[in-house]
N, CA, C and O atoms as a GROMACS GRO file, in nm:
protein
  448
    1MET      N    1   0.085  -0.116   0.000
    1MET     CA    2   0.000   0.000   0.000
    1MET      C    3   0.090   0.123   0.000
    1MET      O    4   0.184   0.133   0.079
    2GLY      N    5   0.060   0.214  -0.088
    2GLY     CA    6   0.141   0.335  -0.098
    2GLY      C    7   0.103   0.438   0.007
    2GLY      O    8   0.003   0.424   0.078
    3LYS      N    9   0.187   0.542   0.014
    3LYS     CA   10   0.163   0.647   0.112
    3LYS      C   11   0.034   0.723   0.082
    3LYS      O   12  -0.037   0.762   0.174
    4SER      N   13   0.004   0.743  -0.044
    4SER     CA   14  -0.117   0.818  -0.080
    4SER      C   15  -0.242   0.736  -0.044
    4SER      O   16  -0.342   0.792   0.001
    5SER      N   17  -0.238   0.606  -0.062
    5SER     CA   18  -0.352   0.520  -0.027
    5SER      C   19  -0.373   0.519   0.124
    5SER      O   20  -0.486   0.524   0.172
    6LEU      N   21  -0.263   0.511   0.198
    6LEU     CA   22  -0.271   0.512   0.343
    6LEU      C   23  -0.329   0.644   0.393
    6LEU      O   24  -0.412   0.646   0.484
    7LEU      N   25  -0.284   0.755   0.333
    7LEU     CA   26  -0.335   0.886   0.371
    7LEU      C   27  -0.484   0.898   0.339
    7LEU      O   28  -0.560   0.955   0.418
    8LEU      N   29  -0.526   0.844   0.226
    8LEU     CA   30  -0.667   0.847   0.187
    8LEU      C   31  -0.753   0.768   0.287
    8LEU      O   32  -0.861   0.814   0.324
    9VAL      N   33  -0.708   0.652   0.329
    9VAL     CA   34  -0.782   0.570   0.425
    9VAL      C   35  -0.792   0.642   0.559
    9VAL      O   36  -0.898   0.642   0.622
   10LEU      N   37  -0.683   0.705   0.604
   10LEU     CA   38  -0.684   0.778   0.731
   10LEU      C   39  -0.779   0.897   0.726
   10LEU      O   40  -0.854   0.920   0.821
   11VAL      N   41  -0.777   0.972   0.617
   11VAL     CA   42  -0.866   1.088   0.604
   11VAL      C   43  -1.012   1.042   0.599
   11VAL      O   44  -1.098   1.102   0.663
   12LEU      N   45  -1.039   0.937   0.524
   12LEU     CA   46  -1.176   0.885   0.514
   12LEU      C   47  -1.224   0.836   0.652
   12LEU      O   48  -1.339   0.861   0.689
   13GLY      N   49  -1.139   0.768   0.726
   13GLY     CA   50  -1.174   0.722   0.860
   13GLY      C   51  -1.201   0.838   0.954
   13GLY      O   52  -1.293   0.832   1.035
   14ALA      N   53  -1.121   0.946   0.943
   14ALA     CA   54  -1.141   1.063   1.027
   14ALA      C   55  -1.273   1.132   0.994
   14ALA      O   56  -1.343   1.178   1.085
   15VAL      N   57  -1.309   1.139   0.867
   15VAL     CA   58  -1.436   1.201   0.826
   15VAL      C   59  -1.554   1.120   0.879
   15VAL      O   60  -1.650   1.176   0.932
   16VAL      N   61  -1.547   0.988   0.864
   16VAL     CA   62  -1.656   0.902   0.913
   16VAL      C   63  -1.670   0.916   1.064
   16VAL      O   64  -1.782   0.925   1.115
   17ALA      N   65  -1.559   0.916   1.137
   17ALA     CA   66  -1.563   0.930   1.283
   17ALA      C   67  -1.620   1.065   1.323
   17ALA      O   68  -1.695   1.073   1.420
   18ALA      N   69  -1.586   1.171   1.250
   18ALA     CA   70  -1.637   1.304   1.283
   18ALA      C   71  -1.788   1.313   1.259
   18ALA      O   72  -1.860   1.373   1.339
   19VAL      N   73  -1.834   1.254   1.150
   19VAL     CA   74  -1.977   1.257   1.120
   19VAL      C   75  -2.056   1.180   1.226
   19VAL      O   76  -2.161   1.224   1.270
   20MET      N   77  -2.003   1.065   1.266
   20MET     CA   78  -2.072   0.985   1.368
   20MET      C   79  -2.069   1.053   1.504
   20MET      O   80  -2.164   1.042   1.581
   21ALA      N   81  -1.962   1.124   1.535
   21ALA     CA   82  -1.950   1.192   1.664
   21ALA      C   83  -2.044   1.312   1.672
   21ALA      O   84  -2.093   1.344   1.780
   22ASP      N   85  -2.071   1.378   1.560
   22ASP     CA   86  -2.161   1.494   1.560
   22ASP      C   87  -2.307   1.454   1.576
   22ASP      O   88  -2.391   1.538   1.607
   23GLY      N   89  -2.338   1.329   1.556
   23GLY     CA   90  -2.475   1.284   1.570
   23GLY      C   91  -2.555   1.300   1.444
   23GLY      O   92  -2.677   1.282   1.445
   24GLU      N   93  -2.491   1.334   1.334
   24GLU     CA   94  -2.564   1.348   1.207
   24GLU      C   95  -2.606   1.212   1.154
   24GLU      O   96  -2.708   1.199   1.087
   25TYR      N   97  -2.527   1.111   1.185
   25TYR     CA   98  -2.556   0.977   1.134
   25TYR      C   99  -2.622   0.895   1.244
   25TYR      O  100  -2.568   0.882   1.354
   26THR      N  101  -2.736   0.841   1.215
   26THR     CA  102  -2.799   0.747   1.307
   26THR      C  103  -2.823   0.618   1.230
   26THR      O  104  -2.879   0.621   1.120
   27PRO      N  105  -2.783   0.507   1.285
   27PRO     CA  106  -2.804   0.381   1.215
   27PRO      C  107  -2.953   0.352   1.202
   27PRO      O  108  -3.032   0.395   1.287
   28PRO      N  109  -2.992   0.282   1.099
   28PRO     CA  110  -3.135   0.252   1.082
   28PRO      C  111  -3.186   0.170   1.201
   28PRO      O  112  -3.129   0.067   1.235
   29ALA      N  113  -3.293   0.216   1.262
   29ALA     CA  114  -3.349   0.149   1.379
   29ALA      C  115  -3.451   0.045   1.336
   29ALA      O  116  -3.520   0.061   1.236
   30TYR      N  117  -3.458  -0.061   1.413
   30TYR     CA  118  -3.558  -0.164   1.390
   30TYR      C  119  -3.693  -0.109   1.434
   30TYR      O  120  -3.711  -0.071   1.550
   31GLU      N  121  -3.784  -0.104   1.343
   31GLU     CA  122  -3.916  -0.050   1.374
   31GLU      C  123  -4.000  -0.159   1.439
   31GLU      O  124  -4.037  -0.257   1.374
   32LYS      N  125  -4.029  -0.144   1.565
   32LYS     CA  126  -4.110  -0.241   1.636
   32LYS      C  127  -4.254  -0.196   1.630
   32LYS      O  128  -4.292  -0.094   1.687
   33LYS      N  129  -4.333  -0.272   1.561
   33LYS     CA  130  -4.474  -0.240   1.548
   33LYS      C  131  -4.552  -0.330   1.643
   33LYS      O  132  -4.586  -0.444   1.609
   34TYR      N  133  -4.578  -0.281   1.761
   34TYR     CA  134  -4.651  -0.360   1.861
   34TYR      C  135  -4.799  -0.340   1.840
   34TYR      O  136  -4.852  -0.231   1.859
   35ASP      N  137  -4.866  -0.446   1.800
   35ASP     CA  138  -5.009  -0.439   1.779
   35ASP      C  139  -5.086  -0.526   1.877
   35ASP      O  140  -5.200  -0.564   1.852
   36GLY      N  141  -5.022  -0.560   1.990
   36GLY     CA  142  -5.089  -0.639   2.092
   36GLY      C  143  -5.062  -0.788   2.082
   36GLY      O  144  -5.111  -0.864   2.166
   37TYR      N  145  -4.988  -0.831   1.982
   37TYR     CA  146  -4.961  -0.973   1.963
   37TYR      C  147  -4.813  -0.999   1.988
   37TYR      O  148  -4.727  -0.927   1.937
   38PHE      N  149  -4.784  -1.101   2.066
   38PHE     CA  150  -4.646  -1.127   2.106
   38PHE      C  151  -4.630  -1.274   2.142
   38PHE      O  152  -4.727  -1.350   2.146
   39GLN      N  153  -4.506  -1.312   2.168
   39GLN     CA  154  -4.474  -1.445   2.217
   39GLN      C  155  -4.347  -1.434   2.300
   39GLN      O  156  -4.255  -1.362   2.263
   40TYR      N  157  -4.342  -1.505   2.413
   40TYR     CA  158  -4.223  -1.499   2.497
   40TYR      C  159  -4.206  -1.630   2.573
   40TYR      O  160  -4.300  -1.708   2.586
   41ALA      N  161  -4.085  -1.652   2.622
   41ALA     CA  162  -4.054  -1.767   2.708
   41ALA      C  163  -3.950  -1.722   2.809
   41ALA      O  164  -3.860  -1.644   2.776
   42ASN      N  165  -3.963  -1.770   2.931
   42ASN     CA  166  -3.870  -1.735   3.037
   42ASN      C  167  -3.841  -1.861   3.117
   42ASN      O  168  -3.933  -1.930   3.162
   43VAL      N  169  -3.713  -1.892   3.135
   43VAL     CA  170  -3.672  -2.010   3.211
   43VAL      C  171  -3.576  -1.963   3.320
   43VAL      O  172  -3.455  -1.962   3.299
   44PRO      N  173  -3.629  -1.924   3.438
   44PRO     CA  174  -3.542  -1.871   3.543
   44PRO      C  175  -3.464  -1.977   3.620
   44PRO      O  176  -3.364  -1.944   3.683
   45GLY      N  177  -3.507  -2.102   3.617
   45GLY     CA  178  -3.436  -2.205   3.693
   45GLY      C  179  -3.452  -2.342   3.630
   45GLY      O  180  -3.515  -2.357   3.525
   46ASP      N  181  -3.392  -2.443   3.695
   46ASP     CA  182  -3.396  -2.579   3.641
   46ASP      C  183  -3.537  -2.638   3.645
   46ASP      O  184  -3.574  -2.712   3.554
   47THR      N  185  -3.613  -2.607   3.746
   47THR     CA  186  -3.744  -2.670   3.763
   47THR      C  187  -3.861  -2.575   3.739
   47THR      O  188  -3.972  -2.602   3.784
   48GLU      N  189  -3.838  -2.465   3.670
   48GLU     CA  190  -3.948  -2.373   3.644
   48GLU      C  191  -3.934  -2.307   3.507
   48GLU      O  192  -3.823  -2.287   3.456
   49TYR      N  193  -4.049  -2.275   3.449
   49TYR     CA  194  -4.051  -2.202   3.323
   49TYR      C  195  -4.180  -2.122   3.315
   49TYR      O  196  -4.276  -2.147   3.388
   50GLU      N  197  -4.180  -2.027   3.225
   50GLU     CA  198  -4.297  -1.943   3.201
   50GLU      C  199  -4.303  -1.919   3.051
   50GLU      O  200  -4.201  -1.894   2.988
   51PHE      N  201  -4.422  -1.927   2.995
   51PHE     CA  202  -4.437  -1.919   2.851
   51PHE      C  203  -4.572  -1.854   2.820
   51PHE      O  204  -4.669  -1.879   2.891
   52GLY      N  205  -4.577  -1.773   2.717
   52GLY     CA  206  -4.704  -1.713   2.681
   52GLY      C  207  -4.703  -1.653   2.542
   52GLY      O  208  -4.597  -1.625   2.486
   53TYR      N  209  -4.822  -1.634   2.489
   53TYR     CA  210  -4.833  -1.567   2.360
   53TYR      C  211  -4.972  -1.507   2.346
   53TYR      O  212  -5.064  -1.542   2.420
   54ASN      N  213  -4.984  -1.418   2.251
   54ASN     CA  214  -5.110  -1.357   2.212
   54ASN      C  215  -5.105  -1.347   2.060
   54ASN      O  216  -5.029  -1.267   2.006
   55ARG      N  217  -5.184  -1.428   1.991
   55ARG     CA  218  -5.178  -1.435   1.845
   55ARG      C  219  -5.316  -1.417   1.785
   55ARG      O  220  -5.418  -1.438   1.851
   56GLY      N  221  -5.318  -1.378   1.659
   56GLY     CA  222  -5.442  -1.369   1.586
   56GLY      C  223  -5.471  -1.230   1.534
   56GLY      O  224  -5.380  -1.155   1.501
   57ASN      N  225  -5.599  -1.197   1.527
   57ASN     CA  226  -5.641  -1.064   1.487
   57ASN      C  227  -5.752  -1.021   1.583
   57ASN      O  228  -5.797  -1.102   1.663
   58PRO      N  229  -5.797  -0.897   1.577
   58PRO     CA  230  -5.894  -0.850   1.676
   58PRO      C  231  -6.024  -0.931   1.683
   58PRO      O  232  -6.085  -0.938   1.789
   59SER      N  233  -6.068  -0.992   1.574
   59SER     CA  234  -6.193  -1.066   1.579
   59SER      C  235  -6.175  -1.214   1.611
   59SER      O  236  -6.271  -1.281   1.649
   60HIS      N  237  -6.055  -1.266   1.597
   60HIS     CA  238  -6.030  -1.408   1.626
   60HIS      C  239  -5.886  -1.422   1.675
   60HIS      O  240  -5.793  -1.426   1.596
   61TYR      N  241  -5.870  -1.430   1.805
   61TYR     CA  242  -5.734  -1.439   1.861
   61TYR      C  243  -5.729  -1.546   1.970
   61TYR      O  244  -5.832  -1.591   2.020
   62THR      N  245  -5.607  -1.585   2.005
   62THR     CA  246  -5.582  -1.682   2.112
   62THR      C  247  -5.474  -1.627   2.202
   62THR      O  248  -5.370  -1.582   2.154
   63SER      N  249  -5.497  -1.631   2.332
   63SER     CA  250  -5.396  -1.596   2.430
   63SER      C  251  -5.369  -1.719   2.515
   63SER      O  252  -5.462  -1.792   2.550
   64ARG      N  253  -5.244  -1.741   2.547
   64ARG     CA  254  -5.208  -1.856   2.630
   64ARG      C  255  -5.096  -1.817   2.725
   64ARG      O  256  -4.999  -1.752   2.686
   65TYR      N  257  -5.112  -1.856   2.850
   65TYR     CA  258  -5.010  -1.830   2.951
   65TYR      C  259  -4.989  -1.960   3.026
   65TYR      O  260  -5.084  -2.019   3.077
   66GLU      N  261  -4.864  -2.005   3.034
   66GLU     CA  262  -4.830  -2.131   3.099
   66GLU      C  263  -4.720  -2.106   3.199
   66GLU      O  264  -4.625  -2.032   3.172
   67ARG      N  265  -4.732  -2.170   3.316
   67ARG     CA  266  -4.627  -2.154   3.417
   67ARG      C  267  -4.613  -2.285   3.493
   67ARG      O  268  -4.712  -2.347   3.532
   68SER      N  269  -4.490  -2.326   3.513
   68SER     CA  270  -4.462  -2.448   3.589
   68SER      C  271  -4.348  -2.419   3.684
   68SER      O  272  -4.244  -2.364   3.646
   69LYS      N  273  -4.368  -2.457   3.810
   69LYS     CA  274  -4.264  -2.438   3.910
   69LYS      C  275  -4.268  -2.558   4.002
   69LYS      O  276  -4.371  -2.588   4.063
   70ASP      N  277  -4.155  -2.627   4.013
   70ASP     CA  278  -4.144  -2.750   4.091
   70ASP      C  279  -4.252  -2.848   4.046
   70ASP      O  280  -4.243  -2.901   3.934
   71SER      N  281  -4.351  -2.875   4.128
   71SER     CA  282  -4.453  -2.973   4.090
   71SER      C  283  -4.588  -2.908   4.066
   71SER      O  284  -4.691  -2.976   4.071
   72ARG      N  285  -4.591  -2.779   4.042
   72ARG     CA  286  -4.716  -2.706   4.021
   72ARG      C  287  -4.721  -2.654   3.878
   72ARG      O  288  -4.625  -2.594   3.829
   73PHE      N  289  -4.833  -2.677   3.812
   73PHE     CA  290  -4.848  -2.639   3.672
   73PHE      C  291  -4.976  -2.558   3.657
   73PHE      O  292  -5.082  -2.598   3.707
   74ARG      N  293  -4.967  -2.443   3.589
   74ARG     CA  294  -5.084  -2.359   3.562
   74ARG      C  295  -5.089  -2.325   3.415
   74ARG      O  296  -4.986  -2.304   3.350
   75ARG      N  297  -5.210  -2.320   3.362
   75ARG     CA  298  -5.228  -2.279   3.223
   75ARG      C  299  -5.357  -2.198   3.215
   75ARG      O  300  -5.458  -2.232   3.276
   76LYS      N  301  -5.352  -2.091   3.138
   76LYS     CA  302  -5.468  -2.006   3.115
   76LYS      C  303  -5.478  -1.984   2.965
   76LYS      O  304  -5.384  -1.934   2.903
   77VAL      N  305  -5.591  -2.019   2.907
   77VAL     CA  306  -5.614  -2.002   2.764
   77VAL      C  307  -5.735  -1.913   2.746
   77VAL      O  308  -5.838  -1.934   2.809
   78ASN      N  309  -5.722  -1.813   2.661
   78ASN     CA  310  -5.830  -1.719   2.636
   78ASN      C  311  -5.849  -1.709   2.485
   78ASN      O  312  -5.756  -1.677   2.412
   79ARG      N  313  -5.971  -1.736   2.440
   79ARG     CA  314  -6.002  -1.726   2.297
   79ARG      C  315  -6.112  -1.623   2.280
   79ARG      O  316  -6.204  -1.615   2.361
   80ALA      N  317  -6.102  -1.545   2.175
   80ALA     CA  318  -6.196  -1.435   2.154
   80ALA      C  319  -6.339  -1.486   2.138
   80ALA      O  320  -6.432  -1.423   2.186
   81ASP      N  321  -6.356  -1.600   2.072
   81ASP     CA  322  -6.490  -1.647   2.046
   81ASP      C  323  -6.534  -1.763   2.135
   81ASP      O  324  -6.646  -1.812   2.120
   82TYR      N  325  -6.449  -1.809   2.228
   82TYR     CA  326  -6.487  -1.920   2.316
   82TYR      C  327  -6.476  -1.889   2.464
   82TYR      O  328  -6.525  -1.967   2.545
   83GLY      N  329  -6.414  -1.781   2.502
   83GLY     CA  330  -6.402  -1.747   2.643
   83GLY      C  331  -6.268  -1.789   2.702
   83GLY      O  332  -6.171  -1.811   2.630
   84GLU      N  333  -6.265  -1.798   2.834
   84GLU     CA  334  -6.140  -1.823   2.906
   84GLU      C  335  -6.146  -1.958   2.976
   84GLU      O  336  -6.248  -1.994   3.034
   85HIS      N  337  -6.035  -2.031   2.972
   85HIS     CA  338  -6.025  -2.162   3.037
   85HIS      C  339  -5.900  -2.162   3.124
   85HIS      O  340  -5.795  -2.112   3.084
   86ASN      N  341  -5.912  -2.217   3.245
   86ASN     CA  342  -5.799  -2.223   3.338
   86ASN      C  343  -5.776  -2.367   3.381
   86ASN      O  344  -5.871  -2.442   3.405
   87TRP      N  345  -5.649  -2.406   3.391
   87TRP     CA  346  -5.610  -2.537   3.441
   87TRP      C  347  -5.505  -2.517   3.548
   87TRP      O  348  -5.419  -2.430   3.536
   88GLU      N  349  -5.511  -2.598   3.651
   88GLU     CA  350  -5.407  -2.595   3.754
   88GLU      C  351  -5.390  -2.737   3.806
   88GLU      O  352  -5.485  -2.799   3.853
   89TYR      N  353  -5.268  -2.787   3.797
   89TYR     CA  354  -5.236  -2.921   3.845
   89TYR      C  355  -5.132  -2.909   3.954
   89TYR      O  356  -5.028  -2.845   3.935
   90ASN      N  357  -5.158  -2.970   4.066
   90ASN     CA  358  -5.062  -2.972   4.176
   90ASN      C  359  -5.017  -3.116   4.195
   90ASN      O  360  -5.087  -3.196   4.258
   91HIS      N  361  -4.904  -3.150   4.142
   91HIS     CA  362  -4.851  -3.285   4.153
   91HIS      C  363  -4.750  -3.289   4.266
   91HIS      O  364  -4.656  -3.209   4.269
   92VAL      N  365  -4.769  -3.380   4.356
   92VAL     CA  366  -4.679  -3.395   4.469
   92VAL      C  367  -4.642  -3.543   4.477
   92VAL      O  368  -4.707  -3.626   4.415
   93ASP      N  369  -4.541  -3.576   4.552
   93ASP     CA  370  -4.503  -3.715   4.570
   93ASP      C  371  -4.596  -3.780   4.671
   93ASP      O  372  -4.551  -3.835   4.772
   94TYR      N  373  -4.724  -3.775   4.644
   94TYR     CA  374  -4.825  -3.830   4.734
   94TYR      C  375  -4.885  -3.953   4.670
   94TYR      O  376  -4.933  -3.947   4.556
   95VAL      N  377  -4.883  -4.064   4.740
   95VAL     CA  378  -4.943  -4.187   4.692
   95VAL      C  379  -5.055  -4.223   4.789
   95VAL      O  380  -5.029  -4.248   4.907
   96PRO      N  381  -5.180  -4.227   4.742
   96PRO     CA  382  -5.289  -4.259   4.833
   96PRO      C  383  -5.280  -4.405   4.880
   96PRO      O  384  -5.232  -4.491   4.806
   97ALA      N  385  -5.325  -4.429   5.000
   97ALA     CA  386  -5.324  -4.565   5.054
   97ALA      C  387  -5.453  -4.634   5.011
   97ALA      O  388  -5.562  -4.595   5.054
   98TYR      N  389  -5.440  -4.735   4.927
   98TYR     CA  390  -5.556  -4.810   4.880
   98TYR      C  391  -5.579  -4.930   4.972
   98TYR      O  392  -5.485  -4.987   5.027
   99SER      N  393  -5.704  -4.966   4.986
   99SER     CA  394  -5.735  -5.084   5.066
   99SER      C  395  -5.698  -5.210   4.986
   99SER      O  396  -5.678  -5.205   4.865
  100GLU      N  397  -5.691  -5.319   5.055
  100GLU     CA  398  -5.656  -5.447   4.992
  100GLU      C  399  -5.765  -5.483   4.890
  100GLU      O  400  -5.883  -5.474   4.922
  101PRO      N  401  -5.728  -5.523   4.770
  101PRO     CA  402  -5.831  -5.560   4.672
  101PRO      C  403  -5.906  -5.684   4.718
  101PRO      O  404  -5.851  -5.767   4.791
  102PRO      N  405  -6.031  -5.698   4.678
  102PRO     CA  406  -6.108  -5.815   4.721
  102PRO      C  407  -6.044  -5.944   4.669
  102PRO      O  408  -5.983  -5.947   4.562
  103ALA      N  409  -6.061  -6.049   4.746
  103ALA     CA  410  -6.002  -6.179   4.708
  103ALA      C  411  -6.073  -6.233   4.585
  103ALA      O  412  -6.195  -6.224   4.573
  104THR      N  413  -5.998  -6.287   4.495
  104THR     CA  414  -6.056  -6.347   4.375
  104THR      C  415  -6.049  -6.498   4.388
  104THR      O  416  -5.958  -6.553   4.449
  105HIS      N  417  -6.148  -6.564   4.331
  105HIS     CA  418  -6.153  -6.710   4.335
  105HIS      C  419  -6.096  -6.764   4.206
  105HIS      O  420  -6.108  -6.704   4.100
  106GLU      N  421  -6.034  -6.878   4.218
  106GLU     CA  422  -5.976  -6.941   4.100
  106GLU      C  423  -6.089  -6.993   4.013
  106GLU      O  424  -6.185  -7.053   4.063
  107GLN      N  425  -6.078  -6.969   3.883
  107GLN     CA  426  -6.183  -7.013   3.792
  107GLN      C  427  -6.177  -7.164   3.773
  107GLN      O  428  -6.071  -7.227   3.779
  108ALA      N  429  -6.293  -7.219   3.750
  108ALA     CA  430  -6.300  -7.363   3.721
  108ALA      C  431  -6.243  -7.386   3.582
  108ALA      O  432  -6.254  -7.299   3.496
  109PRO      N  433  -6.181  -7.500   3.558
  109PRO     CA  434  -6.124  -7.527   3.426
  109PRO      C  435  -6.234  -7.533   3.320
  109PRO      O  436  -6.345  -7.577   3.348
  110PHE      N  437  -6.201  -7.490   3.203
  110PHE     CA  438  -6.296  -7.489   3.091
  110PHE      C  439  -6.293  -7.626   3.024
  110PHE      O  440  -6.187  -7.675   2.985
  111LEU      N  441  -6.409  -7.688   3.012
  111LEU     CA  442  -6.419  -7.822   2.952
  111LEU      C  443  -6.498  -7.814   2.823
  111LEU      O  444  -6.595  -7.740   2.812
  112ASN      N  445  -6.454  -7.891   2.724
  112ASN     CA  446  -6.525  -7.898   2.597
  112ASN      C  447  -6.625  -8.006   2.596
  112ASN      O  448  -6.694  -8.026   2.496
   0.00000   0.00000   0.00000
């Protein structure tokens, strides 16, 4: 690279830096058009998560929110044309004590 090329690169770099420092140049921003519809997920720990979304259009949409922590699970579903539904499951290491099953008698042999 010659001296003139090096000088040209340095001058061009200085001009670009000066323009950016003055605030005349702003990079193109991502236009976020929030219209009420979204989706997200959050996992804060090993045994818990949170998830939800809102999809559709104003006349027909679905919203869902799900959360699980340890042994507890919740879900809420909302539909524009069907209403709201809620589920909650609490699972624990609980085993109910069942009584002894009734005694069964041995069947008689089948004869032809």
